[in-house]
C-alpha positions in Angstrom: -0.1 0.0 0.4 2.9 2.4 0.9 4.4 1.9 -2.4 0.7 2.7 -4.2 0.2 5.7 -1.9 3.4 7.7 -2.8 2.9 7.1 -6.5 -0.7 8.8 -5.9 0.9 11.6 -4.1 3.5 12.5 -7.3 0.3 11.8 -9.6 -2.1 13.6 -7.5 0.1 16.7 -6.6 1.1 17.5 -10.4 -1.5 18.8 -12.0 -2.8 22.2 -12.0 -5.6 24.1 -13.8 -5.3 27.7 -14.5 -8.4 27.9 -12.4 -6.6 27.1 -9.6 -3.2 28.9 -10.0 -4.3 32.4 -11.3 -4.3 33.8 -8.4 -2.2 31.6 -6.2 1.2 34.3 -6.3 -0.3 37.3 -6.3 1.5 38.0 -3.0 4.5 36.5 -4.1 4.3 38.8 -7.1 4.5 41.7 -4.6 7.7 40.7 -2.9 9.6 38.6 -5.5 12.5 40.8 -5.8 13.6 39.9 -2.3 13.6 36.5 -2.6 17.0 34.9 -3.8 15.6 31.2 -4.6 12.3 31.6 -6.0 13.8 28.7 -8.0 13.6 26.1 -5.1 9.7 27.0 -3.7 6.9 24.7 -4.1 3.8 25.1 -5.9 1.3 24.1 -3.3 3.8 25.5 0.0 4.7 28.8 -1.2 2.3 29.3 -4.0 5.2 30.0 -6.7 6.0 27.6 -9.5 9.3 26.5 -8.5 11.0 22.8 -8.6 10.2 21.8 -4.6 13.8 21.5 -3.5 13.1 23.3 -0.1 10.0 20.5 0.4 12.2 17.6 -0.7 15.1 18.2 2.0 12.4 19.1 4.8 10.1 15.8 3.8 12.4 13.6 2.0 16.2 14.1 2.1 16.3 15.5 5.8 20.1 14.6 6.9 20.8 12.0 4.1 23.8 12.7 2.4 23.9 10.2 -0.5 26.7 9.1 -2.5 29.3 11.6 -4.2 28.0 12.6 -7.8 30.1 14.5 -10.3 28.4 16.7 -12.4 30.9 17.8 -15.5 30.1 21.6 -16.7 31.3 22.1 -20.5 31.3 25.8 -20.9 33.2 28.9 -20.3 35.9 29.0 -17.6 34.8 29.0 -14.1 35.7 30.9 -10.8 37.3 27.7 -9.1 37.9 30.1 -6.0 34.3 31.4 -5.4 33.9 31.3 -1.8 30.2 29.5 -2.3 31.7 26.9 -5.4 35.2 26.3 -3.7 34.6 23.0 -1.9 32.2 21.7 -4.9 34.9 21.9 -7.5 36.0 18.3 -8.8 39.8 17.3 -8.0 41.4 14.7 -10.2 43.2 12.9 -7.4 45.1 10.7 -9.3 47.2 14.0 -11.3 50.0 15.5 -9.4 49.5 19.7 -10.0 52.0 21.0 -11.9 54.8 18.8 -12.4 54.1 18.6 -16.6 53.5 14.9 -16.6 50.1 13.1 -17.2 50.7 11.0 -14.1 47.2 9.5 -14.4 47.8 8.8 -18.4 44.5 9.6 -19.5 46.2 11.9 -22.0 46.0 15.4 -20.1 48.9 16.6 -18.2 48.0 18.6 -15.1 44.0 18.2 -15.3 43.8 18.7 -11.5 39.8 20.3 -11.7 39.1 20.0 -15.9 40.5 20.8 -19.0 40.4 23.8 -21.1 39.7 23.1 -24.6 40.6 26.6 -25.7 44.1 27.1 -24.3 47.5 25.8 -25.8 50.6 24.3 -24.0 52.0 27.6 -23.3 49.1 28.4 -21.2 47.4 31.1 -23.4 44.1 31.1 -23.7 41.2 31.8 -26.7 38.3 34.4 -25.2 36.9 35.0 -28.3 35.8 32.0 -30.7 34.5 32.1 -34.2 31.2 31.8 -35.2 29.5 28.6 -36.7 28.7 30.4 -39.8 32.2 31.8 -40.3 33.3 28.2 -39.6 31.1 27.0 -42.3 32.1 29.8 -44.5 35.4 28.4 -44.7 35.2 24.7 -45.2 33.2 25.4 -47.9 34.4 28.5 -49.5 35.5 27.0 -52.8 31.8 25.2 -53.3 29.7 28.1 -53.1 29.5 30.6 -56.1 28.7 34.4 -54.3 27.3 35.6 -58.3 25.3 33.0 -59.0 24.5 32.4 -54.9 24.6 28.6 -56.1 26.1 25.6 -53.9 28.2 22.9 -55.8 28.3 20.5 -52.9 26.1 17.4 -51.8 22.7 17.9 -50.5 24.1 17.2 -46.5 26.7 20.3 -47.3 24.6 22.0 -48.7 21.9 22.0 -46.4 24.9 22.9 -43.6 25.8 26.1 -45.7 22.0 26.9 -45.9 21.6 27.3 -42.1 25.1 29.1 -42.2 23.4 31.8 -44.3 20.8 32.2 -41.7 22.4 32.1 -38.8 25.2 34.6 -40.3 22.3 36.8 -40.4 20.9 36.7 -37.2 24.8 37.2 -36.1 24.5 40.3 -38.1 21.5 41.8 -36.4 22.8 40.5 -32.8 26.2 42.3 -32.7 24.2 45.4 -33.8 21.9 44.8 -31.0 24.8 44.8 -28.5 26.0 47.7 -29.6 22.9 49.8 -29.2 22.1 48.1 -25.7 26.1 49.2 -24.6 25.1 52.4 -25.9 21.6 52.9 -23.8 23.4 51.6 -21.0 26.0 53.6 -21.1 23.6 56.5 -21.5 20.8 55.9 -19.3 22.6 54.8 -16.5 24.2 58.3 -15.2 20.4 60.1 -16.4 18.5 57.5 -14.3 20.6 58.1 -11.4 20.2 61.6 -11.6 16.3 61.2 -11.5 16.4 59.2 -8.6 18.2 61.6 -6.4 15.3 64.0 -6.9 13.4 61.5 -5.1 16.3 60.2 -2.3 18.7 63.6 -2.4 20.8 61.5 0.2 20.8 58.8 -2.0 19.4 56.6 0.6 17.4 54.2 -1.7 16.9 50.3 -1.7 15.3 47.8 -4.1 12.0 47.7 -1.9 12.0 51.9 -2.0 12.4 52.2 -5.9 9.7 49.2 -6.3 7.2 51.4 -4.1 8.0 54.0 -6.5 8.0 52.0 -9.2 4.6 50.8 -8.2 3.1 54.3 -8.2 4.5 55.6 -11.1 3.7 53.2 -13.4 -0.3 53.8 -12.9 0.0 57.4 -12.7 -1.1 58.7 -16.3 0.3 62.3 -15.8 4.1 61.0 -14.2 6.5 62.0 -17.1 7.2 59.1 -19.2 11.2 59.6 -19.1 11.0 59.6 -15.2 9.0 56.6 -15.2 11.8 54.8 -17.5 14.1 56.0 -15.2 12.6 54.6 -12.0 11.9 51.3 -14.4 15.7 51.1 -14.7 17.4 51.6 -11.8 14.7 49.4 -10.6 16.2 46.5 -12.8 19.8 47.7 -12.1 19.3 46.9 -8.1 17.0 43.8 -9.2 19.9 42.7 -10.6 23.0 43.8 -9.1 24.4 45.7 -11.5 26.9 48.1 -11.7 28.9 51.0 -13.5 31.3 48.8 -13.6 28.7 45.5 -15.1 28.2 48.3 -17.8 31.8 48.9 -18.5 32.8 45.1 -18.8 29.4 44.7 -21.2 30.9 47.4 -23.2 34.1 45.9 -23.1 32.6 42.9 -24.2 30.5 43.9 -26.9 33.6 45.6 -28.7 35.6 42.7 -28.1 33.4 40.3 -30.2 32.7 43.2 -32.8 36.7 43.0 -33.6 37.0 39.0 -33.2 33.9 37.2 -33.0 32.2 38.7 -35.7 34.9 39.6 -37.8 35.2 37.2 -41.0 39.0 37.6 -40.7 39.7 36.5 -37.2 40.7 32.8 -36.9 40.3 31.6 -33.5 42.3 28.5 -33.5 45.5 30.2 -34.5 46.5 30.3 -31.1 45.7 26.7 -30.0 47.5 25.4 -33.5 45.6 22.0 -34.0 43.5 21.3 -36.9 39.8 21.9 -36.2 38.9 19.9 -39.1 40.6 16.9 -37.6 39.1 14.8 -34.1 42.2 12.9 -33.9 44.2 16.1 -33.6 44.0 16.1 -29.7 47.1 17.7 -28.4 46.0 21.0 -27.2 44.6 22.5 -24.3 45.8 23.3 -20.7 44.5 22.6 -17.3 44.1 26.0 -16.5 40.0 26.4 -16.2 39.7 29.7 -14.4 42.2 32.4 -15.3 39.5 34.2 -17.5 36.6 33.2 -15.6 36.0 36.9 -14.9 36.1 37.7 -18.8 34.3 34.7 -19.4 31.7 34.3 -16.4 28.7 31.9 -17.8 30.3 28.8 -15.9 30.4 30.3 -12.9 26.8 31.4 -12.5 25.8 27.8 -14.2 28.0 26.3 -11.2 26.3 27.7 -8.6 22.9 27.3 -9.2 24.1 23.4 -9.3 26.6 23.2 -6.3 26.8 26.1 -4.5 27.0 25.2 -0.6 24.3 24.7 1.4 25.8 24.9 4.8 27.9 28.0 5.3 25.0 30.5 5.4 26.2 32.8 2.4 24.9 33.6 -1.2 23.2 30.9 -2.1 21.9 27.3 -2.0 23.1 24.6 -4.5 21.4 21.3 -5.0 23.3 19.3 -2.6 27.2 19.3 -1.2 27.5 15.6 -2.1 27.7 17.1 -5.9 31.4 18.1 -7.4 31.8 20.5 -10.2 33.8 19.1 -13.0 34.8 22.2 -15.2 35.6 21.9 -18.7 36.0 24.7 -21.0 34.8 24.9 -24.9 33.7 28.5 -25.2 34.3 32.4 -24.1 32.6 34.9 -26.2 31.2 33.5 -30.3 30.1 30.0 -30.7 31.5 26.7 -29.1 33.2 24.1 -31.7 32.0 21.1 -32.4 35.6 19.1 -32.1 36.0 20.7 -28.5 32.5 19.7 -27.6 33.2 16.3 -28.7 36.3 15.9 -27.0 34.6 17.5 -23.8 31.9 15.1 -23.4 34.5 12.2 -23.7 36.6 14.0 -21.3 34.0 13.8 -19.0 32.8 10.5 -19.5 36.2 8.9 -19.2 36.6 10.7 -15.8 33.5 9.6 -14.0 31.1 12.1 -14.2 28.1 11.4 -14.0 25.8 13.8 -15.4 27.0 16.5 -17.7 25.1 19.8 -18.3 25.7 21.5 -21.3 24.2 25.3 -21.4 25.2 26.4 -24.9 23.7 26.2 -28.5 23.8 27.4 -31.8 21.5 26.9 -35.2 23.9 25.1 -37.7 26.6 23.2 -36.9 29.7 21.8 -38.8 30.3 18.5 -37.4 27.4 17.6 -35.5 27.9 13.7 -36.4 31.1 14.1 -33.9 29.1 15.4 -31.2 26.1 12.8 -31.9 29.1 10.1 -31.3 30.3 11.6 -28.4 26.9 11.3 -26.7 26.5 7.6 -27.8 29.7 7.3 -26.1 28.0 8.7 -23.1 25.0 6.5 -23.0 27.3 3.3 -23.6 29.0 4.3 -20.3 26.2 5.5 -18.2 26.2 9.4 -18.4 23.5 11.6 -18.3 23.4 15.1 -20.2 21.6 18.0 -19.7 21.3 20.6 -22.8 19.7 24.2 -22.7 17.3 24.7 -25.4 18.1 28.3 -26.2 16.8 31.5 -25.4 15.5 32.8 -29.4 11.9 32.4 -28.8 11.8 29.7 -31.6 10.4 26.3 -32.3 12.9 24.2 -31.9 10.7 21.3 -33.9 11.5 23.5 -37.1 14.6 25.2 -36.4 16.4 22.6 -34.8 19.9 23.6 -32.5 22.6 22.0 -31.5 23.8 20.3 -29.6 20.9 17.8 -29.7 19.9 14.0 -29.6 17.2 13.8 -32.5 16.8 14.4 -36.1 15.0 16.8 -38.1 12.1 14.1 -38.5 12.3 14.2 -34.2 14.0 11.0 -34.3 15.6 10.4 -30.7 19.2 9.0 -31.5 20.0 8.3 -27.8 18.2 8.0 -24.4 20.2 9.9 -22.3 19.7 13.6 -23.3 17.4 16.0 -21.7 16.8 19.0 -23.4 15.2 21.9 -21.4 13.5 25.0 -22.0 12.7 27.7 -19.8 9.4 29.5 -17.6 9.3 32.4 -15.1 7.5 32.9 -12.0 4.4 34.8 -12.5 0.7 34.1 -13.7 -0.7 34.2 -16.8 2.8 34.6 -18.1 4.6 32.0 -17.0 6.7 30.4 -20.0 9.4 33.3 -20.6 8.9 35.2 -23.9 12.5 34.1 -25.6 12.8 30.7 -24.3 12.6 27.9 -27.3 10.2 25.2 -27.1 9.1 22.0 -29.0 6.5 19.2 -28.8 9.2 16.8 -30.1 12.8 18.2 -29.4 12.4 19.6 -26.1 11.7 17.2 -22.9 10.9 19.4 -20.0 10.3 23.1 -18.4 12.5 24.2 -15.7 12.6 28.0 -13.8 14.8 30.5 -15.9 14.3 33.9 -15.1 15.6 36.1 -12.5 17.8 33.5 -10.9 20.0 34.8 -8.2 23.6 32.7 -8.6 26.9 32.9 -8.2 29.3 35.3 -10.4 33.5 35.4 -10.7 33.4 39.4 -11.2 30.7 40.4 -8.8 30.2 37.5 -6.2 26.6 37.2 -6.5 24.4 38.5 -9.6 20.3 38.1 -10.6 20.4 36.4 -14.3 18.0 34.7 -16.9 18.0 32.3 -19.7 17.8 28.4 -20.4 21.3 27.7 -19.5 20.3 28.1 -16.3 17.1 25.6 -16.3 19.5 23.2 -17.6 21.4 23.7 -14.6 18.5 23.1 -12.5 17.6 20.0 -14.2 21.3 18.6 -13.8 21.3 19.6 -9.9 18.1 17.2 -9.6 19.7 14.5 -12.1 22.6 15.0 -9.5 20.0 14.7 -6.7 18.5 11.1 -8.0 21.9 9.9 -8.9 23.3 10.5 -5.4 20.2 8.8 -3.4 19.6 6.3 -6.3 22.7 5.2 -7.9 22.0 2.2 -9.6 19.1 4.1 -11.7 20.2 4.3 -15.3 20.4 7.7 -17.0 17.5 6.3 -19.2 15.3 5.9 -16.2 16.4 9.4 -14.9 15.6 10.9 -18.2 11.9 9.3 -17.8 11.6 10.3 -13.9 12.2 14.1 -14.8 9.5 14.1 -17.3 7.1 11.8 -15.8 7.1 13.5 -12.1 7.3 16.9 -14.0 4.6 19.1 -12.8 1.6 20.1 -15.0 0.2 23.2 -15.3 -3.2 23.1 -17.6 -3.2 26.3 -18.9 -2.9 28.8 -22.3 0.4 30.7 -22.6 1.5 32.8 -25.1 3.9 31.1 -27.4 7.4 32.8 -27.6 8.0 34.6 -30.7 4.9 34.7 -32.0 2.4 37.4 -32.3 0.6 38.3 -29.0 -2.4 36.8 -28.5 -1.1 33.5 -30.2 -2.1 30.9 -27.2 -1.9 27.4 -26.7 -1.7 24.9 -23.9 1.4 24.8 -21.9 1.4 21.2 -22.2 1.8 21.0 -25.8 5.1 22.6 -25.7 6.9 20.1 -24.7 7.1 16.0 -24.6 6.4 16.0 -21.0 4.3 18.7 -20.9 5.5 19.9 -17.3 8.1 21.6 -15.2 11.1 19.5 -13.6 10.3 18.6 -9.7 13.1 17.7 -7.5 10.0 16.7 -4.5 8.4 14.5 -7.3 11.6 13.3 -9.0 12.4 11.7 -5.4 9.3 9.9 -4.9 9.2 8.2 -7.9 12.8 7.5 -8.2 12.4 5.8 -4.7 9.5 3.7 -6.0 11.3 2.4 -9.2 14.4 1.7 -6.9 12.2 -0.7 -4.7 11.1 -2.8 -7.7 14.4 -3.3 -9.1 
């Protein structure tokens, strides 16, 4: 009877209609800016559509420690000495630091904490990588006629080139938007601060005060529009923990990308010296995974969501202190190289990773077959992969993104990959306006909006993106691996999907005309949002049956 009852709990508390939830988080919506871990909360107990991690610890995990689990974060460079992360960084105990010898004979010298595939043996490192479209253009330069616009090659190469042309147009608009945003930041921030001083001459204001001011002015039709905009701007600055230094860094990164990443004459692999068209040319990289963590901040934010210290009473809490993060560097500013990704996957698998988080994507791929083969290798070795869906607001069933585990026809190529899209914390908006989605290509949703996490430059920041929804899903997967180590990747994937919370409401379709509504359940395979509490209950039930 106990087994049936537990399963009933999972099913009974996993479906919510719009009538049930439309007013459920009014109180939270008013004060959401002061809660730095909404993703851990519970829809019933806290009126917030989080993943019920707090509930899982209180009612299920309690003081159980579980087994150590390694989560490889294939990403940018990472701050491995961050106060909230340093205890969670994986250490290769078979490697003696800085002796220039491959002590464990795994093919990587001095890989004490992981491996940097964007470096060379001299310790130099790429910060700006090429776009994928530029790589493809260089590869097929001799096959494309600029005058006739005809491609002289096989169907597969022609399709790859066609996708690159589309992505190239997107890249041009993207770098232009970065420039416009940078100019907006640098001109608006000083003006907005000056406006706020009219209300708080002594500069004695905080987020709560600015939020109250914002609520008052947004309903005032007679208020000056520029004043409203400045109040809103400062509200976001405080909410997201931004500063003039942050805006200066944004400008620096934009200029670097314009001069390098989006410069067709730039070639990133010149520094490395390898042949990026040869997967067997592996003699490159170095063991420094943190040298440029401040410049390439992404991995630190992802890692914090997964494994920030739960017991030090500072910063944030991750999913478990038994989780160890294996940093593997494959990108900075620009697009990841398929060769690096394929080798990074194999490095993670061969060095003991249980879960691999991949919070990156692109819409064209020169060597996707290399990555697919690596994912299949991971499947054979019992490793689960979690991949971010992307932030373009597109239907991934129609526009394939990479890396992935499926074909243009929606056929799955392996059963150890979870593709994750993102939700916010309010109704009826719920699904974020920019997340990718897809009934065939996306497995499940997870929180991804306004998440407070670790940062290499500022300690902690608030950010958004499916990169973070993937990290949340990796955290839940790691908890399952830790407490139920006999479950296979395929079983864990199915648990994540089956135990997800189903919200029966219509939502605005990302990227579509306003008012274009579809049932939330139709935007992914599972039709739900990952839930730690439900997943652990289901994992317990399945483990008992074995």
